[in-house]
BASE-408763 format. One line per 8 residues: number of its first residue (from 0); their letters; for each residue z, x, y of C-alpha. Coordinates in steps of 0.1 Angstrom, whole numbers, always signed. Example, Ala and Ser with C-alpha at 12.3 -4.5 7.8 and 13.67 -1.06 7.14 Angstrom:
BEGIN
0> AS> +78/+123/-45; +71/+137/-11 $
***
This chain:
BEGIN
0> MADILTIA> +54/-223/+124; +67/-255/+109; +103/-266/+108; +99/-270/+70; +78/-246/+50; +67/-258/+16; +57/-234/-12; +50/-247/-48 $
8> GHAIPLGG> +67/-280/-39; +99/-263/-26; +109/-270/+10; +125/-242/+29; +140/-250/+64; +146/-227/+93; +174/-203/+85; +168/-207/+47 $
16> NQIIDVPL> +166/-179/+21; +151/-189/-12; +135/-174/-43; +108/-197/-57; +93/-192/-92; +56/-202/-87; +43/-213/-121; +14/-193/-136 $
24> PDLYMHTS> -7/-199/-167; +13/-193/-199; +9/-162/-220; -12/-168/-251; +20/-172/-272; +28/-202/-248; +55/-182/-231; +61/-196/-196 $
32> LSMPVQVL> +53/-172/-168; +59/-174/-130; +54/-154/-99; +86/-149/-79; +82/-155/-42; +112/-149/-18; +112/-167/+15; +135/-156/+43 $
40> RGRKKGPT> +134/-177/+75; +150/-170/+108; +167/-198/+128; +141/-193/+156; +104/-198/+152; +81/-169/+152; +53/-152/+132; +50/-156/+94 $
48> LFVSAAVH> +44/-123/+76; +37/-119/+39; +44/-86/+21; +28/-83/-13; +29/-57/-40; +15/-50/-75; -18/-68/-69; -27/-40/-93 $
56> GDEINGVE> -1/-44/-119; +7/-7/-124; +12/+1/-87; +50/-2/-86; +61/+16/-54; +56/-16/-34; +80/-35/-58; +108/-11/-48 $
64> IIRRLVKS> +98/-12/-11; +102/-50/-11; +135/-48/-30; +149/-26/-3; +133/-46/+25; +149/-80/+15; +184/-65/+11; +184/-48/+45 $
72> KSLKGLKG> +210/-59/+71; +183/-55/+98; +169/-89/+87; +199/-107/+100; +182/-109/+134; +150/-123/+119; +128/-145/+141; +100/-163/+122 $
80> TLITVPVV> +95/-161/+84; +91/-133/+59; +75/-141/+26; +77/-114/+0; +58/-113/-33; +70/-81/-52; +47/-87/-82; +15/-106/-76 $
88> NVYGFINQ> -3/-95/-108; +26/-104/-132; +3/-100/-162; -7/-65/-154; +29/-56/-144; +42/-67/-179; +15/-46/-196; +18/-16/-172 $
96> TRYLPDRR> -19/-19/-164; -40/-22/-133; -60/-52/-145; -55/-87/-158; -58/-97/-195; -94/-108/-188; -101/-72/-176; -107/-82/-141 $
104> DLNRCFPG> -95/-64/-110; -75/-91/-91; -83/-74/-58; -120/-82/-63; -114/-119/-71; -100/-134/-39; -100/-161/-27; -105/-173/-62 $
112> SEQGSLAG> -109/-208/-76; -86/-234/-93; -113/-238/-120; -123/-201/-124; -112/-172/-146; -75/-162/-150; -80/-137/-122; -97/-163/-100 $
120> RLANLFMR> -69/-189/-106; -42/-163/-98; -60/-153/-66; -64/-189/-56; -28/-196/-62; -17/-167/-40; -40/-178/-12; -30/-214/-14 $
128> EVASNCTH> +8/-210/-17; +14/-177/+3; -14/-164/+25; -24/-198/+40; +11/-202/+53; +11/-169/+71; +0/-153/+104; +0/-117/+93 $
136> GIDLHTAA> +0/-97/+60; +9/-63/+46; -4/-55/+11; +13/-25/-7; -7/-3/-30; -7/+32/-46; -34/+54/-59; -48/+46/-94 $
144> IHRDNLPQ> -32/+61/-125; -32/+100/-125; -40/+100/-88; -18/+104/-57; -22/+92/-21; -6/+105/+10; +12/+76/+28; -16/+60/+48 $
152> IRADLGNP> -27/+27/+63; -62/+12/+56; -74/-14/+80; -105/-28/+96; -100/-13/+131; -128/-34/+144; -103/-63/+144; -79/-57/+173 $
160> NAEQLALA> -51/-76/+155; -54/-55/+124; -55/-24/+145; -23/-34/+162; -5/-38/+128; -20/-5/+115; -7/+15/+145; +27/-2/+145 $
168> FNAPVVVN> +33/+8/+108; +33/+44/+121; +21/+61/+89; +9/+96/+96; -28/+86/+89; -48/+55/+95; -82/+52/+77; -107/+28/+92 $
176> SGLIEGSL> -117/+8/+61; -142/-21/+61; -136/-54/+44; -146/-54/+7; -158/-88/-6; -133/-102/-31; -103/-82/-17; -72/-99/-4 $
184> RHASHSYN> -80/-84/+31; -114/-100/+30; -102/-134/+19; -73/-134/+45; -98/-125/+72; -115/-159/+66; -82/-175/+73; -79/-155/+105 $
192> IPVIVYEA> -50/-136/+91; -50/-98/+99; -39/-78/+68; -34/-41/+65; -31/-21/+33; -4/+6/+28; -15/+32/+2; +11/+58/-10 $
200> GEALRFNE> +20/+75/-42; +8/+72/-77; +6/+43/-102; +35/+38/-126; +57/+63/-107; +83/+59/-79; +79/+82/-50; +110/+83/-26 $
208> LSIRAGVK> +91/+94/+5; +64/+68/+0; +90/+41/-5; +111/+51/+25; +80/+53/+47; +69/+19/+34; +102/+2/+43; +103/+19/+77 $
216> GIFGVMRN> +66/+9/+84; +72/-28/+76; +101/-28/+100; +79/-12/+126; +53/-40/+122; +79/-67/+123; +93/-53/+156; +58/-51/+170 $
224> IGMLAPKR> +49/-87/+164; +83/-100/+176; +100/-108/+143; +128/-82/+150; +143/-69/+182; +128/-36/+194; +147/-4/+186; +172/+5/+213 $
232> SKLKKPRV> +171/+42/+208; +147/+61/+231; +158/+95/+221; +128/+104/+200; +92/+97/+212; +74/+77/+186; +47/+96/+167; +12/+82/+173 $
240> PFVARSST> -8/+78/+140; -40/+97/+137; -72/+77/+129; -96/+92/+105; -132/+93/+116; -144/+92/+80; -135/+105/+46; -152/+121/+16 $
248> WVRAPQSG> -144/+129/-20; -148/+164/-35; -158/+161/-72; -155/+183/-103; -184/+207/-105; -180/+209/-143; -158/+195/-171; -127/+214/-181 $
256> MFRMLVAM> -91/+223/-172; -84/+217/-135; -60/+239/-115; -51/+226/-81; -45/+252/-53; -38/+230/-22; -10/+205/-15; -12/+169/-5 $
264> GAQVIKGD> -14/+167/+33; -28/+202/+37; -54/+210/+63; -86/+225/+48; -117/+240/+63; -152/+234/+49; -158/+262/+23; -120/+266/+15 $
272> LLGMVAAP> -111/+271/-22; -93/+239/-34; -89/+246/-71; -106/+260/-102; -121/+242/-132; -123/+263/-164; -130/+258/-201; -98/+255/-222 $
280> YGNENSET> -107/+285/-244; -103/+311/-216; -139/+324/-211; -137/+339/-176; -174/+332/-171; -167/+294/-175; -145/+292/-144; -160/+273/-115 $
288> PVIATSSG> -144/+270/-80; -138/+237/-63; -149/+241/-27; -141/+219/+3; -173/+201/+14; -159/+193/+48; -129/+200/+71; -100/+177/+73 $
296> IIIGRSNL> -67/+167/+57; -60/+161/+20; -50/+124/+18; -56/+119/-19; -60/+139/-51; -61/+138/-89; -30/+148/-107; -46/+151/-141 $
304> PLVNEGEA> -56/+186/-152; -82/+173/-176; -114/+165/-158; -150/+155/-165; -179/+167/-144; -183/+144/-114; -147/+131/-113; -131/+127/-79 $
312> LFHIARFN> -105/+155/-74; -97/+156/-36; -100/+129/-9; -105/+146/+25; -101/+126/+57; -120/+139/+88; -102/+141/+121; -111/+154/+156 $
320> NPDEVANS> -80/+175/+157; -70/+183/+120; -44/+209/+130; -25/+183/+150; -27/+159/+120; -13/+185/+97; +16/+191/+120; +22/+154/+122 $
328> VEAFHSDL> +22/+151/+84; +48/+179/+82; +70/+162/+108; +66/+129/+89; +80/+145/+58; +109/+160/+77; +118/+127/+94; +120/+109/+60 $
336> DPATDTTV> +144/+135/+45; +171/+112/+29; +198/+136/+42; +189/+129/+79; +170/+96/+80; +193/+67/+88; +167/+42/+100; +160/+26/+66 $
344> PDDIPIT> +184/+8/+42; +211/+29/+27; +199/+34/-9; +205/+63/-33; +173/+84/-31; +151/+84/-62; +145/+119/-75 $
***
């Protein structure tokens, strides 16, 4: 960790707190655009962690997580450097869309290129100005539009450093997810930077539980790697996240109107009835059941009642002890009740 950290030509000393507008290519009307990056540096040297959100422009839970994170009084004891980028894909964020104007998925364009497409240039800028200065990373995501995810961490558990971050985040579920070429995780791995992905909630919607869990999880990681002092209270034994052995999607058996019959986080047994798909005109012979193809916990689902044959409806994670996971998920929800949880910044809950 250097005494002076330089991002986009701006020098930030130890103890500094600065918001830097990193210039981006103009909009086609020649309107100037920038990617805000906030740098908070402790007075003592330590790890450098980036927290990024809205790599997919419509995934906005992470933007609120970062807003709450940087205003927290807990950061007064910061050791090392926290770099936050609440909106990476500024173009998609403006247009409320997942993609960039060139219709590319930014999370398949890393590490990018200075001379490449718009997506490639944005990816290259992030790697050059942010990721290359860091020792660890957390990338915040949600499910795609009209889909929902149970709060979960995705990480390459074959990497001990990534596994350490994943377990320290303390989400109820950890999914072992390999590195996908073109993703921020994959590009960061080439820099020897362990990065985990937090998935929770739905695109274009705030979800209070997902937001509170995200803030709490980031603090857990920061304590684990020595950026913050460990928690003093030993009254409650920390919950150990459950690691999914594998996962599978249950798909629509036919097109029609989809009625969901199980909740997010529910334990299901192979053969259980998960929902029904029926024609919109009420012919009882057109109803087809949606059946669980394996046992496990519902960690993702579609929220849209209109489905086409073959569409993914439920994401089931498989565990050795699914009943214990279900109990842990229930406790997780209870712990994050805004009326009783005092371990995250004091914000008015979003309803």
